[in-house]
N, C-alpha and C positions, 0 to 999 in steps of 0.2 A: 058410199058416202050417201047420206039422207038428202033429199031436195032441201028441207028447211037449212042442212049445213052449208048447202051449195049457193044458195040465195043470198046467205049472210056472204059468203065470199065475194059475190058478185057486188054488191052493196059496198063492203068495205075497198074494192078497186075502183069503183065508179066515184067514192068519196075522196079514193086521192089524187082523181083527176081535179078535182076542185080545190085542192088543197094549196097549190102554187099561187094560180091567179087569185084567189082570194087573200093571200098574203101580198102579193105586189099591189092589188088595187086597194087593199086599207093602208100599205105602206105610202103609196101615191097619195092617198085621200088626206092623211095625216098632215102629210108636209104641203099640201097645196092650201088647206085649212091654216097652217103654221103659217106660210107664205103671206097670207093674204091678211092675217092677223098682225103678223110683225112687218108686213111691208119688204119683205128679202125676196130674193129670186133662188137662193140654192137651196132652200129647205127640202123643197119639192125632189130633187134630184137624192139629197141625202137619204131621206124616208123612203123613195123607191127603192134606191141600193140595199137598205136595209129590210124593206121586204121582200126582193128579191130573195136575199140571204137566209131569212126567216122562210121562206116557202122551201127552199132547198133543205134546210137542215131538219123542218118537219117531214118534208117528203123522205128525206133519208132515214130519220129515225122510224117514220113508219112502215115503211120496206123492210128496216132491219127488224124489227120486230115482227112482222111476218115471217123473215127468216129464221127466228128465233124458235117460234112456235113449232116448225116443223121437223 
């Protein structure tokens, strides 16, 4: 395996580690901003759950894509 290919794989797996926290943070941020705009309290929780779900879906897709190429 060439060194360039192994570095590409390392970069891909490091990127996977940022998928879930980023999705959760973005979901929380959208919910928080909507809560402040509409003076509600439940939107943060709803969008946080959407962010968690989106993070897991993205994580599973990325890992399945990796398994399909082998």
